[in-house]
All heavy atoms as an XYZ file, in Angstrom:
798
protein
N     -19.318     72.473    -83.828
C     -18.228     73.419    -83.877
C     -17.731     73.753    -82.468
O     -16.528     73.913    -82.275
C     -18.687     74.676    -84.613
C     -17.583     75.663    -84.836
S     -16.243     75.056    -85.841
C     -16.619     75.792    -87.375
N     -18.637     73.830    -81.523
C     -18.236     74.145    -80.149
C     -17.305     73.065    -79.593
O     -16.344     73.379    -78.886
C     -19.463     74.308    -79.258
N     -17.562     71.800    -79.941
C     -16.692     70.714    -79.473
C     -15.299     70.836    -80.084
O     -14.299     70.573    -79.424
C     -17.299     69.359    -79.834
C     -18.497     68.987    -79.010
C     -19.004     67.615    -79.418
C     -20.246     67.240    -78.636
N     -20.762     65.910    -79.043
N     -15.243     71.231    -81.350
C     -13.956     71.421    -82.017
C     -13.159     72.528    -81.337
O     -11.979     72.359    -81.012
C     -14.166     71.741    -83.501
C     -12.923     72.076    -84.319
C     -11.934     70.927    -84.324
C     -13.328     72.443    -85.740
N     -13.806     73.643    -81.092
C     -13.131     74.776    -80.444
C     -12.664     74.382    -79.046
O     -11.533     74.688    -78.649
C     -14.063     76.008    -80.396
C     -13.471     77.110    -79.532
C     -14.336     76.508    -81.802
N     -13.495     73.673    -78.301
C     -13.117     73.273    -76.944
C     -11.934     72.303    -76.964
O     -11.026     72.400    -76.138
C     -14.302     72.643    -76.215
C     -14.007     72.286    -74.776
C     -13.432     73.439    -73.966
O     -13.890     74.592    -74.113
O     -12.493     73.196    -73.172
N     -11.917     71.376    -77.913
C     -10.799     70.437    -78.005
C      -9.499     71.164    -78.353
O      -8.442     70.878    -77.777
C     -11.101     69.357    -79.044
N      -9.575     72.116    -79.279
C      -8.381     72.900    -79.633
C      -7.920     73.752    -78.457
O      -6.722     73.864    -78.185
C      -8.665     73.767    -80.858
C      -8.847     73.001    -82.163
C      -9.367     73.929    -83.259
C      -7.562     72.321    -82.580
N      -8.869     74.342    -77.749
C      -8.534     75.143    -76.566
C      -7.846     74.272    -75.519
O      -6.846     74.672    -74.911
C      -9.790     75.788    -75.984
C      -9.510     76.635    -74.742
C     -10.768     77.249    -74.166
N     -11.340     78.169    -75.126
C     -12.632     78.166    -75.498
N     -13.465     77.296    -74.988
N     -13.071     79.045    -76.358
N      -8.361     73.065    -75.326
C      -7.786     72.159    -74.339
C      -6.332     71.824    -74.674
O      -5.459     71.874    -73.801
C      -8.621     70.878    -74.273
O      -8.017     69.949    -73.404
N      -6.065     71.505    -75.931
C      -4.682     71.219    -76.331
C      -3.805     72.460    -76.167
O      -2.671     72.363    -75.699
C      -4.618     70.731    -77.779
C      -5.035     69.311    -77.954
N      -4.398     68.254    -77.338
C      -6.042     68.761    -78.675
C      -4.983     67.120    -77.677
N      -5.985     67.402    -78.490
N      -4.317     73.619    -76.559
C      -3.539     74.854    -76.415
C      -3.168     75.097    -74.958
O      -2.016     75.391    -74.641
C      -4.328     76.051    -76.947
O      -4.520     75.943    -78.324
N      -4.136     74.974    -74.074
C      -3.870     75.209    -72.654
C      -2.926     74.155    -72.081
O      -2.059     74.459    -71.277
C      -5.158     75.241    -71.855
C      -6.012     76.466    -72.077
C      -7.300     76.537    -71.571
C      -5.553     77.565    -72.792
C      -8.095     77.656    -71.768
C      -6.335     78.684    -72.997
C      -7.606     78.724    -72.474
O      -8.385     79.830    -72.666
N      -3.102     72.904    -72.508
C      -2.247     71.832    -72.003
C      -0.789     72.070    -72.371
O       0.116     71.913    -71.542
C      -2.711     70.470    -72.566
O      -4.026     70.207    -72.089
C      -1.769     69.349    -72.149
N      -0.556     72.470    -73.601
C       0.825     72.610    -74.079
C       1.379     74.025    -73.923
O       2.576     74.195    -73.705
C       0.929     72.172    -75.544
C       0.802     70.681    -75.686
C      -0.428     70.091    -75.903
C       1.919     69.864    -75.567
C      -0.550     68.710    -76.009
C       1.803     68.481    -75.674
C       0.564     67.917    -75.885
O       0.452     66.565    -75.977
N       0.544     75.039    -74.078
C       1.038     76.421    -74.103
C       0.690     77.221    -72.857
O       1.099     78.363    -72.715
C       0.499     77.135    -75.347
C       0.794     76.444    -76.674
C       0.082     77.157    -77.819
C       2.284     76.365    -76.927
N      -0.091     76.651    -71.951
C      -0.451     77.323    -70.712
C      -1.788     78.033    -70.811
O      -2.377     78.156    -71.885
N      -2.283     78.495    -69.675
C      -3.596     79.141    -69.613
C      -3.664     80.439    -70.401
O      -4.726     80.864    -70.821
C      -3.998     79.406    -68.161
C      -4.318     78.116    -67.421
O      -4.616     77.100    -68.085
O      -4.251     78.124    -66.178
N      -2.539     81.082    -70.590
C      -2.481     82.288    -71.413
C      -1.250     82.171    -72.314
O      -0.150     82.549    -71.927
C      -2.390     83.542    -70.549
C      -2.444     84.822    -71.363
O      -2.348     84.748    -72.626
O      -2.566     85.900    -70.775
N      -1.442     81.613    -73.527
C      -0.291     81.388    -74.415
C       0.521     82.639    -74.716
O       1.694     82.539    -75.047
C      -0.936     80.833    -75.690
C      -2.191     80.182    -75.209
C      -2.672     81.070    -74.090
N      -0.073     83.822    -74.568
C       0.690     85.046    -74.840
C       1.789     85.269    -73.804
O       2.696     86.062    -74.029
C      -0.228     86.281    -74.888
O      -0.837     86.464    -73.602
C      -1.305     86.120    -75.955
N       1.718     84.574    -72.676
C       2.727     84.737    -71.624
C       3.832     83.693    -71.689
O       4.722     83.673    -70.845
C       2.054     84.670    -70.243
C       0.988     85.725    -69.968
C       0.375     85.499    -68.593
C       1.567     87.125    -70.081
N       3.804     82.826    -72.694
C       4.782     81.738    -72.779
C       6.218     82.265    -72.851
O       7.148     81.627    -72.378
C       4.461     80.801    -73.966
C       5.222     79.482    -73.796
C       4.732     81.463    -75.300
C       4.756     78.388    -74.729
N       6.400     83.467    -73.390
C       7.750     84.040    -73.504
C       8.336     84.411    -72.157
O       9.539     84.543    -72.030
C       7.729     85.279    -74.400
C       7.460     84.942    -75.833
C       6.192     85.074    -76.372
C       8.468     84.447    -76.646
C       5.934     84.736    -77.693
C       8.224     84.096    -77.963
C       6.955     84.249    -78.470
O       6.710     83.901    -79.759
N       7.494     84.564    -71.145
C       7.997     84.933    -69.828
C       8.696     83.781    -69.118
O       9.454     83.997    -68.194
C       6.851     85.457    -68.962
C       6.296     86.777    -69.463
C       5.198     87.320    -68.574
O       4.988     86.770    -67.467
O       4.555     88.292    -68.982
N       8.416     82.543    -69.548
C       8.995     81.401    -68.845
C       9.595     80.345    -69.770
O       9.963     79.275    -69.313
C       7.948     80.757    -67.924
C       6.672     80.393    -68.617
N       6.519     79.250    -69.349
C       5.491     81.058    -68.693
C       5.298     79.204    -69.835
N       4.652     80.286    -69.466
N       9.715     80.642    -71.071
C      10.254     79.651    -72.012
C      11.202     80.307    -73.004
O      11.029     81.465    -73.371
C       9.119     78.989    -72.789
O       8.234     78.328    -71.933
N      12.161     79.527    -73.460
C      13.065     79.999    -74.508
C      12.425     79.716    -75.867
O      11.473     78.947    -75.972
C      14.413     79.268    -74.438
O      14.203     77.882    -74.739
C      15.058     79.423    -73.066
N      12.982     80.311    -76.928
C      12.479     80.042    -78.287
C      12.556     78.551    -78.606
O      11.659     77.995    -79.215
C      13.276     80.837    -79.324
C      12.914     82.294    -79.407
C      11.618     82.545    -80.165
O      11.272     81.766    -81.088
O      10.951     83.525    -79.835
N      13.647     77.902    -78.183
C      13.803     76.470    -78.421
C      12.737     75.651    -77.711
O      12.173     74.711    -78.281
N      12.472     76.019    -76.453
C      11.423     75.326    -75.697
C      10.054     75.539    -76.338
O       9.243     74.613    -76.415
C      11.375     75.826    -74.251
C      12.586     75.399    -73.441
O      13.268     74.432    -73.838
O      12.840     76.043    -72.409
N       9.810     76.755    -76.810
C       8.536     77.059    -77.458
C       8.388     76.239    -78.734
O       7.315     75.700    -79.017
C       8.403     78.564    -77.739
C       8.319     79.340    -76.420
C       7.183     78.859    -78.611
C       8.450     80.834    -76.561
N       9.466     76.104    -79.489
C       9.426     75.312    -80.722
C       9.103     73.850    -80.410
O       8.273     73.230    -81.090
C      10.744     75.428    -81.473
N       9.727     73.287    -79.386
C       9.465     71.889    -79.015
C       8.042     71.713    -78.500
O       7.356     70.748    -78.849
C      10.459     71.420    -77.958
C      11.854     71.218    -78.492
C      12.816     70.756    -77.418
O      12.616     71.000    -76.234
N      13.879     70.093    -77.840
N       7.589     72.651    -77.677
C       6.240     72.582    -77.133
C       5.207     72.725    -78.247
O       4.204     72.009    -78.273
C       6.040     73.691    -76.074
O       6.984     73.486    -75.027
C       4.645     73.675    -75.500
N       5.471     73.628    -79.170
C       4.561     73.831    -80.303
C       4.471     72.580    -81.163
O       3.388     72.191    -81.606
C       5.016     75.012    -81.153
O       5.018     76.197    -80.401
N       5.600     71.931    -81.394
C       5.615     70.697    -82.187
C       4.812     69.603    -81.494
O       4.052     68.870    -82.141
C       7.051     70.247    -82.436
N       4.948     69.504    -80.178
C       4.182     68.503    -79.430
C       2.683     68.804    -79.512
O       1.864     67.889    -79.661
C       4.646     68.475    -77.971
N       2.327     70.067    -79.434
C       0.924     70.470    -79.536
C       0.373     70.129    -80.920
O      -0.735     69.598    -81.049
C       0.793     71.960    -79.236
S      -0.922     72.535    -79.173
N       1.147     70.423    -81.962
C       0.711     70.093    -83.331
C       0.488     68.590    -83.491
O      -0.496     68.159    -84.096
C       1.741     70.581    -84.355
C       1.678     72.072    -84.610
C       2.502     72.455    -85.825
N       3.907     72.080    -85.715
C       4.831     72.794    -85.104
N       4.523     73.940    -84.540
N       6.085     72.391    -85.065
N       1.403     67.787    -82.943
C       1.246     66.331    -83.031
C      -0.014     65.864    -82.304
O      -0.762     65.021    -82.804
C       2.469     65.606    -82.451
C       3.629     65.510    -83.391
C       4.718     64.575    -82.850
N       5.206     64.950    -81.522
C       6.142     65.862    -81.314
N       6.698     66.509    -82.319
N       6.535     66.133    -80.090
N      -0.245     66.422    -81.128
C      -1.429     66.030    -80.348
C      -2.712     66.377    -81.098
O      -3.655     65.569    -81.133
C      -1.406     66.714    -78.984
N      -2.757     67.550    -81.705
C      -3.940     67.953    -82.471
C      -4.107     67.046    -83.687
O      -5.205     66.559    -83.976
C      -3.852     69.437    -82.883
C      -4.904     69.804    -83.921
C      -3.986     70.326    -81.652
N      -3.028     66.802    -84.407
C      -3.084     65.966    -85.609
C      -3.566     64.560    -85.286
O      -4.278     63.932    -86.066
C      -1.710     65.920    -86.270
C      -1.674     65.107    -87.558
C      -0.296     65.065    -88.204
N       0.695     64.496    -87.307
C       1.817     65.088    -86.923
N       2.121     66.292    -87.363
N       2.662     64.505    -86.108
N      -3.180     64.019    -84.129
C      -3.510     62.639    -83.764
C      -4.817     62.502    -82.985
O      -5.203     61.383    -82.652
C      -2.367     62.030    -82.955
C      -1.103     61.904    -83.774
O      -1.155     61.680    -84.980
N       0.038     62.061    -83.124
N      -5.491     63.598    -82.698
C      -6.727     63.570    -81.917
C      -7.908     63.240    -82.838
O      -8.350     64.073    -83.628
C      -6.935     64.916    -81.232
C      -8.065     64.896    -80.225
O      -9.078     64.220    -80.470
O      -7.935     65.585    -79.202
N      -8.422     62.023    -82.733
C      -9.521     61.592    -83.606
C     -10.798     62.381    -83.354
O     -11.594     62.594    -84.273
C      -9.765     60.094    -83.436
C      -8.605     59.193    -83.866
C      -8.944     57.731    -83.617
C      -8.247     59.432    -85.320
N     -11.012     62.837    -82.130
C     -12.202     63.644    -81.831
C     -12.155     64.969    -82.597
O     -13.185     65.438    -83.098
C     -12.318     63.892    -80.327
N     -10.969     65.560    -82.714
C     -10.831     66.800    -83.478
C     -11.124     66.534    -84.951
O     -11.846     67.290    -85.596
C      -9.430     67.420    -83.282
C      -9.344     68.031    -81.879
C      -9.130     68.472    -84.346
C      -8.001     68.626    -81.530
N     -10.593     65.450    -85.483
C     -10.857     65.107    -86.885
C     -12.352     64.897    -87.114
O     -12.917     65.385    -88.103
C     -10.075     63.854    -87.275
N     -13.006     64.191    -86.202
C     -14.440     63.953    -86.342
C     -15.230     65.255    -86.285
O     -16.148     65.464    -87.075
C     -14.937     62.993    -85.260
C     -14.443     61.566    -85.456
O     -13.996     61.230    -86.581
O     -14.500     60.796    -84.475
N     -14.888     66.128    -85.356
C     -15.585     67.420    -85.237
C     -15.362     68.282    -86.479
O     -16.286     68.940    -86.966
C     -15.114     68.170    -83.992
S     -15.667     67.474    -82.438
N     -14.140     68.291    -86.982
C     -13.826     69.072    -88.169
C     -14.608     68.567    -89.371
O     -15.207     69.342    -90.124
C     -12.319     69.020    -88.436
C     -11.865     69.858    -89.602
C     -11.962     71.237    -89.562
C     -11.332     69.265    -90.731
C     -11.531     72.014    -90.630
C     -10.897     70.033    -91.803
C     -11.001     71.412    -91.753
N     -14.632     67.249    -89.548
C     -15.394     66.668    -90.652
C     -16.883     66.961    -90.518
O     -17.560     67.253    -91.510
C     -15.144     65.163    -90.741
C     -13.760     64.850    -91.265
O     -13.119     65.679    -91.905
N     -13.277     63.656    -90.976
N     -17.396     66.902    -89.307
C     -18.815     67.213    -89.076
C     -19.108     68.670    -89.430
O     -20.152     68.973    -90.024
C     -19.191     66.917    -87.627
N     -18.192     69.565    -89.095
C     -18.380     70.983    -89.433
C     -18.377     71.176    -90.948
O     -19.192     71.934    -91.488
C     -17.294     71.839    -88.779
N     -17.480     70.501    -91.642
C     -17.452     70.599    -93.102
C     -18.739     70.067    -93.719
O     -19.322     70.687    -94.609
C     -16.246     69.837    -93.665
C     -14.872     70.434    -93.376
C     -13.784     69.502    -93.889
C     -14.730     71.818    -93.977
N     -19.190     68.929    -93.228
C     -20.441     68.353    -93.745
C     -21.620     69.267    -93.465
O     -22.532     69.390    -94.299
C     -20.685     66.976    -93.138
C     -19.756     65.920    -93.684
C     -19.986     64.555    -93.081
O     -20.169     64.452    -91.850
O     -19.979     63.582    -93.852
N     -21.605     69.942    -92.324
C     -22.705     70.836    -91.958
C     -22.850     72.011    -92.918
O     -23.940     72.550    -93.080
C     -22.508     71.356    -90.528
N     -21.755     72.379    -93.576
C     -21.831     73.487    -94.544
C     -21.885     72.969    -95.981
O     -21.719     73.730    -96.929
C     -20.674     74.502    -94.372
C     -20.755     75.176    -93.013
C     -19.314     73.836    -94.574
N     -22.098     71.660    -96.139
C     -22.332     71.110    -97.458
C     -21.157     70.491    -98.168
O     -21.257     70.122    -99.341
N     -20.026     70.343    -97.515
C     -18.858     69.731    -98.150
C     -19.075     68.216    -98.211
O     -19.437     67.588    -97.224
C     -17.563     70.046    -97.364
C     -16.380     69.283    -97.925
C     -17.300     71.539    -97.363
N     -18.850     67.660    -99.378
C     -18.924     66.203    -99.550
C     -17.542     65.637    -99.294
O     -16.640     65.775   -100.119
C     -19.423     65.865   -100.946
C     -20.859     66.324   -101.174
C     -21.329     66.074   -102.570
N     -21.028     64.675   -102.962
C     -21.199     64.209   -104.177
N     -21.651     64.995   -105.138
N     -20.920     62.956   -104.456
N     -17.380     64.986    -98.162
C     -16.053     64.527    -97.736
C     -15.454     63.490    -98.680
O     -14.239     63.436    -98.849
C     -16.119     63.972    -96.315
C     -16.501     64.989    -95.234
C     -16.550     64.305    -93.879
C     -15.550     66.161    -95.217
N     -16.288     62.675    -99.317
C     -15.765     61.670   -100.237
C     -15.145     62.293   -101.483
O     -14.344     61.661   -102.165
C     -16.871     60.701   -100.655
C     -17.324     59.820    -99.502
O     -16.547     59.658    -98.533
O     -18.448     59.305    -99.560
N     -15.523     63.528   -101.798
C     -15.035     64.210   -102.998
C     -14.003     65.294   -102.681
O     -13.647     66.085   -103.551
C     -16.200     64.880   -103.743
C     -17.230     63.881   -104.211
O     -16.863     62.699   -104.415
O     -18.394     64.268   -104.368
N     -13.539     65.330   -101.440
C     -12.713     66.450   -100.994
C     -11.430     65.948   -100.357
O     -11.435     64.991    -99.592
C     -13.488     67.295    -99.957
O     -14.722     67.696   -100.529
C     -12.696     68.519    -99.542
N     -10.319     66.616   -100.687
C      -9.052     66.343   -100.026
C      -8.726     67.522    -99.122
O      -8.925     68.671    -99.503
C      -7.908     66.175   -101.038
C      -6.554     66.181   -100.377
C      -6.073     65.043    -99.756
C      -5.798     67.337   -100.312
C      -4.851     65.041    -99.116
C      -4.570     67.352    -99.674
C      -4.110     66.198    -99.082
O      -2.910     66.208    -98.431
N      -8.228     67.234    -97.971
C      -7.803     68.305    -97.075
C      -6.792     67.783    -96.083
O      -6.645     66.574    -95.894
N      -6.101     68.687    -95.456
C      -5.090     68.320    -94.461
C      -5.678     68.189    -93.069
O      -4.972     67.856    -92.141
C      -3.980     69.371    -94.429
C      -3.177     69.393    -95.712
O      -3.119     68.355    -96.396
O      -2.625     70.442    -96.032
N      -6.955     68.492    -92.913
C      -7.548     68.470    -91.588
C      -7.130     69.694    -90.794
O      -6.691     70.698    -91.345
N      -7.259     69.589    -89.497
C      -6.897     70.708    -88.623
C      -5.407     70.641    -88.334
O      -4.894     69.603    -87.903
C      -7.694     70.650    -87.305
C      -7.255     71.764    -86.365
C      -9.189     70.752    -87.583
N      -4.712     71.721    -88.601
C      -3.281     71.821    -88.337
C      -3.070     73.000    -87.394
O      -3.417     74.132    -87.714
C      -2.479     72.039    -89.646
C      -0.996     72.174    -89.336
C      -2.741     70.918    -90.631
N      -2.531     72.717    -86.233
C      -2.262     73.773    -85.261
C      -1.023     74.532    -85.697
O       0.029     73.941    -85.960
C      -2.032     73.163    -83.876
C      -1.661     74.158    -82.810
S      -2.988     75.286    -82.354
C      -4.013     74.233    -81.365
N      -1.150     75.824    -85.817
C      -0.011     76.672    -86.168
C       0.281     77.592    -84.985
O      -0.626     78.166    -84.400
C      -0.323     77.540    -87.391
C      -0.720     76.757    -88.606
C       0.486     76.110    -89.258
N       0.086     75.565    -90.548
C       0.605     74.488    -91.076
N       1.555     73.849    -90.459
N       0.195     74.050    -92.238
N       1.538     77.728    -84.666
C       1.978     78.634    -83.606
C       2.984     79.571    -84.222
O       4.003     79.131    -84.758
C       2.590     77.868    -82.421
C       3.087     78.834    -81.366
C       1.581     76.889    -81.838
N       2.687     80.835    -84.206
C       3.609     81.824    -84.758
C       4.322     82.510    -83.615
O       3.692     83.112    -82.753
C       2.863     82.850    -85.606
C       3.800     83.810    -86.291
C       3.128     84.550    -87.422
O       2.037     84.206    -87.832
N       3.790     85.565    -87.916
N       5.637     82.392    -83.619
C       6.423     82.995    -82.552
C       6.807     84.418    -82.924
O       6.693     84.828    -84.077
C       7.688     82.162    -82.281
O       8.476     82.142    -83.461
C       7.338     80.745    -81.860
N       7.303     85.151    -81.960
C       7.655     86.558    -82.180
C       8.687     86.700    -83.292
O       8.648     87.635    -84.068
C       8.178     87.177    -80.894
N       9.591     85.745    -83.408
C      10.639     85.820    -84.411
C      10.231     85.332    -85.785
O      11.019     85.352    -86.712
N       8.986     84.891    -85.940
C       8.576     84.335    -87.225
C       7.495     85.176    -87.898
O       6.818     84.690    -88.785
C       8.051     82.910    -87.031
O       6.857     82.920    -86.289
N       7.371     86.428    -87.515
C       6.293     87.259    -88.056
C       6.440     87.527    -89.547
O       5.483     87.905    -90.198
C       6.210     88.583    -87.293
O       7.418     89.300    -87.454
N       7.624     87.295    -90.104
C       7.810     87.522    -91.534
C       7.413     86.304    -92.368
O       7.373     86.371    -93.584
C       9.272     87.881    -91.830
C      10.235     86.768    -91.438
O       9.947     86.052    -90.458
O      11.266     86.632    -92.105
N       7.072     85.188    -91.717
C       6.676     83.967    -92.429
C       5.170     83.803    -92.389
O       4.521     84.124    -91.412
C       7.328     82.745    -91.787
C       8.814     82.711    -92.050
C       9.402     81.477    -91.446
N      10.287     81.947    -90.383
C      10.600     81.258    -89.315
N      10.119     80.079    -89.125
N      11.413     81.757    -88.418
N       4.613     83.253    -93.452
C       3.177     83.009    -93.516
C       2.892     81.619    -92.981
O       2.898     80.640    -93.721
C       2.697     83.142    -94.962
O       1.337     82.859    -95.040
N       2.670     81.506    -91.668
C       2.487     80.188    -91.070
C       1.117     80.009    -90.440
O       0.818     78.933    -89.968
C       3.550     79.930    -89.987
O       3.451     80.963    -89.002
C       4.941     79.900    -90.575
N       0.303     81.027    -90.414
C      -0.989     80.910    -89.757
C      -2.060     80.477    -90.734
O      -2.024     80.811    -91.903
C      -1.393     82.240    -89.114
C      -0.521     82.701    -87.971
C      -1.032     84.015    -87.419
C      -0.487     81.661    -86.867
N      -3.030     79.759    -90.234
C      -4.174     79.354    -91.039
C      -4.370     77.855    -91.013
O      -3.483     77.121    -91.417
N      -5.510     77.398    -90.532
C      -5.706     75.964    -90.355
C      -5.802     75.178    -91.654
O      -5.641     73.978    -91.648
C      -7.014     75.885    -89.587
C      -7.716     77.146    -89.921
C      -6.634     78.171    -90.102
N      -6.052     75.825    -92.793
C      -6.218     75.098    -94.037
C      -5.067     75.295    -95.003
O      -5.129     74.880    -96.149
C      -7.527     75.502    -94.724
C      -8.783     75.168    -93.937
C     -10.004     75.684    -94.668
C      -8.903     73.673    -93.731
N      -3.989     75.916    -94.562
C      -2.846     76.137    -95.443
C      -2.083     74.846    -95.596
O      -1.680     74.210    -94.630
C      -1.926     77.208    -94.860
C      -0.786     77.556    -95.794
C       0.034     78.699    -95.208
N       0.965     79.192    -96.167
C       2.127     78.606    -96.446
N       2.462     77.501    -95.849
N       2.926     79.133    -97.336
N      -1.858     74.426    -96.823
C      -1.106     73.204    -97.084
C       0.387     73.501    -97.060
O       0.819     74.595    -97.365
C      -1.481     72.637    -98.447
C      -2.905     72.178    -98.502
C      -3.198     71.598    -99.844
N      -4.589     71.192    -99.871
C      -5.108     70.490   -100.831
N      -4.386     70.120   -101.859
N      -6.372     70.140   -100.797
N       1.165     72.483    -96.744
C       2.614     72.674    -96.746
C       3.122     72.624    -98.181
O       2.452     72.133    -99.074
C       3.306     71.574    -95.915
O       3.037     70.321    -96.516
C       2.834     71.595    -94.471
N       4.317     73.111    -98.395
C       4.887     73.166    -99.733
C       5.010     71.778   -100.353
O       4.950     71.624   -101.554
C       6.258     73.852    -99.716
C       6.206     75.355    -99.483
C       5.870     75.737    -98.050
O       6.091     74.920    -97.126
O       5.376     76.849    -97.835
N       5.166     70.746    -99.549
C       5.340     69.400   -100.081
C       4.016     68.758   -100.469
O       4.000     67.752   -101.142
C       6.038     68.485    -99.050
O       5.251     68.437    -97.869
C       7.431     68.998    -98.753
N       2.915     69.349   -100.076
C       1.616     68.749   -100.370
C       0.834     69.504   -101.421
O      -0.203     69.056   -101.853
C       0.784     68.675    -99.097
C       1.352     67.693    -98.111
C       0.322     67.357    -97.102
N       0.861     66.395    -96.180
C       0.294     66.071    -95.055
N      -0.828     66.626    -94.710
N       0.839     65.183    -94.273
N       1.251     70.654   -101.825
C       0.500     71.374   -102.844
C       0.455     72.860   -102.574
O       1.158     73.380   -101.728
N      -0.386     73.512   -103.308
C      -0.528     74.952   -103.185
C      -1.264     75.311   -101.901
O      -2.098     74.542   -101.419
C      -1.304     75.493   -104.386
C      -0.552     75.380   -105.689
C       0.736     76.169   -105.672
O       0.713     77.338   -105.242
O       1.763     75.613   -106.052
N      -1.022     76.518   -101.367
C      -1.762     76.966   -100.189
C      -3.250     77.060   -100.508
O      -3.628     77.324   -101.640
C      -1.185     78.362    -99.905
C       0.116     78.400   -100.618
C      -0.007     77.473   -101.788
N      -4.056     76.805    -99.520
C      -5.498     76.945    -99.657
C      -5.815     78.400    -99.997
O      -5.268     79.313    -99.415
C      -6.189     76.559    -98.355
C      -7.655     76.861    -98.346
C      -8.560     76.001    -98.964
C      -8.137     78.008    -97.732
C      -9.908     76.293    -98.968
C      -9.479     78.289    -97.736
C     -10.360     77.435    -98.352
O     -11.699     77.714    -98.352
N      -6.673     78.593   -100.954
C      -7.091     79.940   -101.330
C      -8.603     80.026   -101.243
O      -9.297     79.153   -101.736
C      -6.637     80.271   -102.747
C      -5.135     80.265   -102.886
C      -4.714     80.862   -104.223
N      -3.406     80.493   -104.649
C      -2.274     80.750   -104.034
N      -2.282     81.354   -102.906
N      -1.119     80.378   -104.533
N      -9.076     81.066   -100.595
C     -10.517     81.262   -100.497
C     -11.090     81.548   -101.879
O     -10.503     82.273   -102.658
C     -10.828     82.449    -99.599
C     -10.403     82.236    -98.169
C     -10.787     83.408    -97.372
N     -11.986     82.988    -96.671
C     -12.660     83.749    -95.845
N     -12.291     84.979    -95.662
N     -13.707     83.304    -95.234
N     -12.275     80.970   -102.173
C     -12.902     81.283   -103.464
C     -13.271     82.755   -103.528
O     -13.588     83.366   -102.525
C     -14.159     80.415   -103.468
C     -14.055     79.508   -102.294
C     -13.003     80.038   -101.381
N     -13.204     83.328   -104.715
C     -13.580     84.744   -104.882
C     -15.071     84.929   -104.858
O     -15.849     84.154   -105.148
C     -13.044     85.297   -106.211
C     -11.538     85.398   -106.168
O     -10.961     85.588   -105.093
N     -10.898     85.254   -107.297
């Protein structure tokens, strides 16, 4: 899990800066959207992140051969998007199915 967190942190810092909360001081909303999209692509295409995520799932007993998931999806919520539900690494997009729901 530590490797997964470090890889995600590395991508965040690479694309969003050392303190992502300060990105508004030097970027426009359009620039933030483009940078966020590039960060999401980098995370999605990083095989080390996929391997770490799968290892974490297996460590808690998930049988990967019997499970479908979207993997790790980087979500960036901007100041203007607080009314949208975009956060959460396991939330599926509308085109792929229902949002992930925690078991009761």
